[in-house]
C-alpha positions as CSV (number, residue, x, y, z in Angstrom):
1,M,-29.1,-10.0,0.4
2,S,-26.6,-9.4,3.3
3,D,-27.1,-12.9,4.8
4,I,-24.0,-15.0,4.5
5,S,-24.3,-18.7,3.5
6,I,-22.5,-21.4,5.4
7,I,-20.1,-22.0,2.5
8,S,-19.3,-18.3,2.3
9,A,-18.9,-18.1,6.1
10,I,-16.4,-21.0,6.0
11,L,-14.5,-19.3,3.2
12,V,-14.4,-16.1,5.1
13,I,-13.0,-17.8,8.2
14,I,-10.3,-19.5,6.0
15,V,-9.4,-16.1,4.5
16,A,-9.2,-14.6,8.0
17,F,-7.1,-17.5,9.2
18,F,-4.5,-17.1,6.5
19,A,-4.5,-13.4,7.0
20,G,-3.6,-14.0,10.7
21,L,-0.8,-16.3,9.6
22,D,0.6,-13.9,7.1
23,G,0.4,-11.1,9.5
24,I,3.3,-12.8,11.2
25,L,5.0,-14.4,8.3
26,D,4.7,-11.3,6.1
27,Q,5.5,-13.4,3.0
28,F,2.4,-13.5,0.8
29,Q,0.8,-10.2,1.9
30,L,-2.5,-11.9,2.5
31,H,-3.0,-9.7,5.6
32,Q,-3.0,-6.5,3.6
33,P,-6.4,-5.0,3.4
34,L,-6.4,-4.8,-0.4
35,V,-6.0,-8.6,-0.5
36,S,-8.1,-9.8,2.5
37,C,-11.0,-7.4,2.0
38,T,-11.1,-8.3,-1.7
39,L,-11.1,-12.0,-1.0
40,I,-13.9,-11.6,1.6
41,G,-15.9,-9.5,-0.9
42,L,-15.3,-12.2,-3.5
43,V,-16.4,-15.2,-1.4
44,T,-19.5,-13.3,-0.2
45,G,-20.5,-12.0,-3.6
46,H,-19.7,-8.3,-3.0
47,L,-16.4,-8.0,-4.8
48,E,-16.6,-4.3,-5.8
49,A,-17.4,-3.2,-2.3
50,G,-14.6,-5.4,-0.9
51,I,-12.1,-3.8,-3.3
52,I,-13.2,-0.3,-2.4
53,L,-13.0,-1.0,1.3
54,G,-9.6,-2.7,0.9
55,G,-8.2,0.2,-1.0
56,S,-9.4,2.7,1.6
57,L,-7.9,0.6,4.5
58,Q,-4.7,0.0,2.5
59,M,-4.0,3.7,2.3
60,I,-4.5,4.0,6.0
61,A,-2.2,1.0,6.7
62,L,0.6,2.7,4.8
63,G,1.1,4.9,7.9
64,W,1.3,1.9,10.2
65,A,4.8,0.4,10.8
66,N,6.6,-1.4,13.6
67,I,9.2,0.9,15.2
68,G,11.6,-1.0,17.5
69,A,9.6,-2.7,20.2
70,A,6.4,-0.6,19.4
71,V,4.1,-2.9,17.4
72,A,1.8,-1.3,14.8
73,P,-2.0,-1.8,15.1
74,D,-3.2,-5.1,13.7
75,I,-4.3,-4.5,10.2
76,A,-5.2,-8.2,9.6
77,L,-8.0,-8.1,12.2
78,A,-9.1,-4.6,11.2
79,A,-9.4,-5.5,7.5
80,S,-11.2,-8.9,8.1
81,A,-13.6,-7.7,10.7
82,A,-14.4,-4.5,8.8
83,A,-15.2,-6.4,5.7
84,I,-17.5,-8.8,7.6
85,I,-19.3,-5.9,9.3
86,M,-19.8,-4.2,5.9
87,V,-21.2,-7.4,4.3
88,K,-23.5,-8.2,7.3
89,G,-24.6,-4.6,7.5
90,G,-25.8,-4.8,3.9
91,D,-24.9,-1.2,3.1
92,F,-22.5,-1.2,0.2
93,T,-22.9,2.5,-0.5
94,Q,-20.2,5.1,0.2
95,R,-21.7,5.6,3.7
96,G,-21.5,1.9,4.5
97,I,-17.9,1.6,3.3
98,S,-17.0,4.8,5.3
99,V,-18.6,3.4,8.5
100,A,-16.7,0.1,8.0
101,T,-13.5,2.0,7.5
102,G,-14.0,4.0,10.7
103,V,-14.9,0.9,12.7
104,A,-11.6,-0.7,11.5
105,I,-9.5,1.8,13.5
106,P,-10.6,0.6,17.0
107,L,-10.6,-3.0,15.7
108,A,-7.0,-2.6,14.8
109,V,-6.2,-1.5,18.4
110,A,-8.2,-4.5,19.7
111,G,-6.2,-6.7,17.4
112,L,-3.0,-5.3,18.9
113,A,-4.1,-6.5,22.3
114,L,-4.9,-9.9,21.0
115,T,-1.4,-10.0,19.4
116,M,0.2,-9.2,22.8
117,I,-1.7,-12.1,24.3
118,V,-0.8,-14.6,21.6
119,R,2.9,-13.5,21.7
120,T,2.9,-14.0,25.5
121,L,1.5,-17.5,25.0
122,S,4.1,-18.2,22.3
123,V,6.9,-17.8,24.9
124,A,5.9,-21.1,26.4
125,V,5.9,-22.7,22.9
126,V,9.4,-21.3,22.3
127,H,10.7,-22.8,25.5
128,T,9.2,-26.1,24.4
129,A,11.0,-25.8,21.0
130,D,14.3,-25.0,22.8
131,A,14.0,-28.1,25.0
132,A,13.3,-30.2,22.0
133,A,16.2,-28.7,20.1
134,K,18.6,-29.6,23.0
135,N,17.4,-33.2,22.7
136,G,17.8,-33.2,18.9
137,N,14.0,-33.8,18.4
138,I,13.5,-31.9,15.2
139,K,9.9,-33.1,14.7
140,A,9.0,-31.5,18.1
141,V,10.6,-28.3,17.0
142,E,8.5,-28.2,13.9
143,R,5.4,-29.0,15.9
144,A,6.1,-26.1,18.2
145,H,6.5,-23.7,15.2
146,Y,3.2,-25.0,13.7
147,A,1.5,-24.5,17.1
148,A,2.7,-20.9,17.3
149,L,1.5,-20.2,13.8
150,L,-1.8,-21.9,14.5
151,M,-2.4,-19.5,17.4
152,Q,-1.7,-16.5,15.2
153,G,-4.2,-17.7,12.6
154,L,-6.8,-18.3,15.3
155,R,-6.2,-14.8,16.6
156,I,-8.0,-13.5,13.5
157,A,-10.2,-16.5,12.6
158,L,-12.0,-16.7,16.0
159,P,-13.1,-13.1,16.1
160,A,-14.2,-13.4,12.5
161,A,-16.3,-16.5,13.4
162,L,-17.8,-14.6,16.3
163,L,-18.8,-11.7,14.0
164,L,-20.3,-14.1,11.5
165,A,-22.3,-15.8,14.3
166,L,-24.0,-12.5,15.1
167,P,-27.5,-12.1,13.7
168,T,-27.6,-10.0,10.6
169,S,-30.5,-8.0,12.0
170,S,-28.5,-7.1,15.1
171,V,-25.5,-5.8,13.0
172,Q,-27.8,-3.8,10.7
173,S,-29.6,-2.3,13.7
174,M,-26.3,-1.3,15.4
175,L,-25.0,0.3,12.2
176,G,-28.3,2.0,11.6
177,A,-28.1,3.5,15.0
178,I,-25.0,5.4,14.1
179,P,-26.0,9.0,13.6
180,D,-25.2,10.8,10.4
181,W,-22.8,13.3,12.1
182,L,-20.7,10.4,13.5
183,A,-20.7,8.6,10.1
184,D,-19.6,11.8,8.4
185,G,-16.9,12.3,11.1
186,M,-15.6,8.8,10.4
187,T,-15.5,9.6,6.7
188,I,-13.5,12.8,7.3
189,G,-11.2,11.2,9.8
190,G,-10.6,8.2,7.5
191,G,-9.7,10.6,4.7
192,M,-7.3,12.5,6.9
193,V,-5.5,9.3,7.8
194,V,-5.4,8.2,4.2
195,A,-3.7,11.6,3.4
196,V,-0.9,10.4,5.7
197,G,-0.5,7.3,3.6
198,Y,-0.3,9.4,0.5
199,A,2.3,11.6,2.1
200,L,4.4,8.6,3.0
201,V,4.3,7.3,-0.5
202,I,5.3,10.7,-1.9
203,N,8.1,10.9,0.7
204,M,9.5,7.5,-0.4
205,M,9.3,8.3,-4.1
206,A,10.7,11.9,-3.9
207,T,13.6,11.5,-6.3
208,R,14.2,13.4,-9.5
209,E,13.9,10.1,-11.5
210,V,10.4,9.3,-10.2
211,W,8.7,12.8,-10.0
212,P,7.8,12.8,-13.8
213,F,5.9,9.5,-13.3
214,F,4.1,11.0,-10.3
215,A,3.0,13.9,-12.5
216,L,1.9,11.6,-15.3
217,G,-0.3,9.7,-12.8
218,F,-2.4,12.8,-12.2
219,V,-2.7,13.4,-15.9
220,F,-3.8,9.8,-16.6
221,A,-6.2,9.9,-13.7
222,A,-8.1,12.8,-15.2
223,L,-8.9,10.7,-18.3
224,S,-12.2,9.1,-17.4
225,E,-12.1,6.9,-20.5
226,L,-9.1,4.9,-19.2
227,T,-9.9,1.8,-17.2
228,L,-7.8,0.4,-14.4
229,I,-6.5,-2.2,-16.7
230,G,-5.5,0.4,-19.2
231,L,-3.7,2.4,-16.5
232,G,-1.9,-0.7,-15.5
233,V,-0.8,-1.4,-19.0
234,I,0.4,2.1,-19.4
235,G,2.3,1.9,-16.2
236,V,4.0,-1.3,-17.1
237,A,4.9,0.0,-20.6
238,I,6.4,3.2,-19.2
239,A,8.4,1.2,-16.6
240,L,9.8,-1.1,-19.2
241,I,10.7,1.9,-21.5
242,Y,12.4,3.6,-18.5
243,L,14.4,0.5,-17.6
244,N,15.6,0.0,-21.2
245,L,16.6,3.6,-21.6
246,S,18.4,3.6,-18.2
247,K,20.5,0.5,-19.3
248,Q,21.4,2.1,-22.6
249,G,22.3,5.4,-21.0
250,G,24.3,3.7,-18.3
251,S,26.4,1.7,-20.8
252,S,27.0,4.5,-23.3
253,G,29.5,6.6,-21.2
254,N,31.8,6.7,-18.2
255,G,33.0,3.2,-18.9
256,G,29.7,1.5,-18.5
257,S,28.8,3.1,-15.2
258,S,25.9,5.5,-14.7
259,S,26.3,8.9,-13.0
260,A,25.1,9.7,-9.5
261,S,21.4,10.2,-9.0
262,N,21.5,12.5,-6.0
263,D,20.1,9.7,-4.0
264,P,22.9,8.3,-1.8
265,I,21.0,5.3,-0.6
266,G,19.9,4.4,-4.1
267,D,23.5,4.7,-5.4
268,I,24.8,2.5,-2.6
269,L,22.2,-0.2,-3.3
270,E,22.9,0.1,-7.0
271,D,26.7,-0.3,-6.5
272,Y,26.0,-3.2,-4.1
């Protein structure tokens, strides 16, 4: 059941290609693990496992960010390659997902090396675009931009195609050779990194206006009868109620302006 058909393989490569594009464009968020892993799981017929893997990697990716000239690990390659390895491995249990999550970390570092190579090659493309701009050749400038984007897409699509070309038996034997202690270590290490992602989320939302919703989230999560759709509906409803009450409270006193929220950056953005 882990064999990938030709049509599914083509769709996986297309997903990986667009993930590589959006890893640079950062516009449609297709490179995010929750999106790319879900799409790969969808086109290969393993949607549930793809969503679980994408959610695990997404929490890890919350701790990755570009800081100045330091580029974060490549989450696009990590997500796409980990999803392919999971599908070809044929193990969609918690162990298989944990192993794929652990494999994603070194793959992200390898993707960072590929990014450096592609960015170096893009320098020549930029010089070509500069020369075309001096001559007023707008079409050549557009072609240079498309060429640079094409290289970024191939940066993820080509490794994905190589992984798909590997025999399924070889991938399964390699994954089966991983001892239990190493697989358990990957699970524990992945959970520790995910905790960093949760800590970042809590740090970003640590304002007195948002803490009550954070507490409500734990309460709703304890109710096993609620589905994800139900939780989403409750979240949207509470957000709409909060926005409406905030507008009414802000317009009722102080000449139509709301009071300070002890969040200086939020107050500046609100005034702006």
